[in-house]
KESE-900804 format. One record per residue (C-alpha): residue number from 1; residue in one letter; z, y, x. Coordinates in Angstrom, 1 decimal. Example, Ala and Ser with C-alpha at 12.3 -4.5 7.8 and 13.67 -1.06 7.14 Angstrom:
<rs>
<k:1, r:A, w:7.8, v:-4.5, u:12.3>
<k:2, r:S, w:7.1, v:-1.1, u:13.7>
</rs>
This chain:
<rs>
<k:1, r:V, w:12.3, v:-109.9, u:45.9>
<k:2, r:I, w:12.2, v:-106.2, u:48.1>
<k:3, r:L, w:16.5, v:-105.9, u:48.1>
<k:4, r:N, w:16.6, v:-109.2, u:49.6>
<k:5, r:F, w:13.8, v:-108.5, u:51.7>
<k:6, r:S, w:15.8, v:-105.0, u:53.2>
<k:7, r:K, w:18.6, v:-107.4, u:53.0>
<k:8, r:I, w:17.1, v:-110.0, u:55.9>
<k:9, r:G, w:15.7, v:-106.4, u:57.5>
<k:10, r:K, w:18.9, v:-104.7, u:58.6>
<k:11, r:Y, w:19.3, v:-107.8, u:61.3>
<k:12, r:I, w:15.3, v:-107.0, u:62.9>
<k:13, r:T, w:15.4, v:-103.4, u:65.0>
<k:14, r:F, w:11.9, v:-103.1, u:65.6>
<k:15, r:G, w:9.4, v:-103.5, u:63.0>
<k:16, r:I, w:8.4, v:-102.2, u:59.4>
<k:17, r:E, w:11.5, v:-104.0, u:57.7>
<k:18, r:P, w:14.2, v:-101.1, u:59.0>
<k:19, r:L, w:11.9, v:-98.5, u:57.1>
<k:20, r:V, w:11.3, v:-100.4, u:54.8>
<k:21, r:G, w:15.2, v:-101.4, u:54.1>
<k:22, r:F, w:15.8, v:-97.3, u:54.3>
<k:23, r:I, w:13.2, v:-96.3, u:51.6>
<k:24, r:T, w:14.9, v:-99.6, u:49.1>
<k:25, r:A, w:18.6, v:-98.2, u:49.7>
<k:26, r:K, w:17.9, v:-94.6, u:49.3>
<k:27, r:E, w:15.5, v:-95.8, u:45.7>
<k:28, r:N, w:18.8, v:-97.6, u:44.7>
<k:29, r:D, w:20.7, v:-94.9, u:45.4>
<k:30, r:L, w:18.8, v:-92.3, u:43.2>
<k:31, r:K, w:18.7, v:-95.3, u:40.6>
<k:32, r:N, w:22.8, v:-95.8, u:40.4>
<k:33, r:I, w:23.3, v:-91.9, u:40.1>
<k:34, r:R, w:21.2, v:-91.7, u:37.1>
<k:35, r:I, w:22.4, v:-94.8, u:35.9>
<k:36, r:I, w:25.5, v:-93.1, u:36.7>
<k:37, r:L, w:24.9, v:-89.7, u:35.0>
<k:38, r:S, w:23.9, v:-90.7, u:31.9>
<k:39, r:G, w:26.3, v:-93.2, u:31.3>
<k:40, r:K, w:28.5, v:-90.2, u:31.7>
<k:41, r:L, w:26.1, v:-87.6, u:29.6>
<k:42, r:N, w:26.3, v:-90.2, u:26.7>
<k:43, r:N, w:30.4, v:-90.6, u:27.2>
<k:44, r:L, w:30.3, v:-94.7, u:28.3>
<k:45, r:S, w:32.9, v:-95.6, u:29.2>
<k:46, r:P, w:33.4, v:-96.4, u:33.0>
<k:47, r:D, w:33.9, v:-100.3, u:32.5>
<k:48, r:K, w:30.1, v:-100.2, u:31.0>
<k:49, r:I, w:28.7, v:-98.2, u:33.8>
<k:50, r:K, w:29.5, v:-100.3, u:36.6>
<k:51, r:E, w:28.1, v:-103.0, u:34.6>
<k:52, r:R, w:24.7, v:-101.0, u:34.4>
<k:53, r:V, w:25.1, v:-100.5, u:38.1>
<k:54, r:R, w:23.0, v:-102.1, u:40.8>
<k:55, r:D, w:23.4, v:-103.6, u:44.1>
<k:56, r:T, w:23.7, v:-101.7, u:46.7>
<k:57, r:Y, w:22.1, v:-102.7, u:50.2>
<k:58, r:V, w:24.6, v:-102.6, u:52.2>
</rs>
């Protein structure tokens, strides 16, 4: 829900939407980094890691 709100907020110049979108995108980036690093530490195949990575803001 928040990601959809953030995607809509990309097209709004003023207001809280761009800020919420930026914060959500950074949180999502951190989650993706954690997923990738834990997958590498546990010797998962790149395909399995790609399945677990979340959608990005862009």
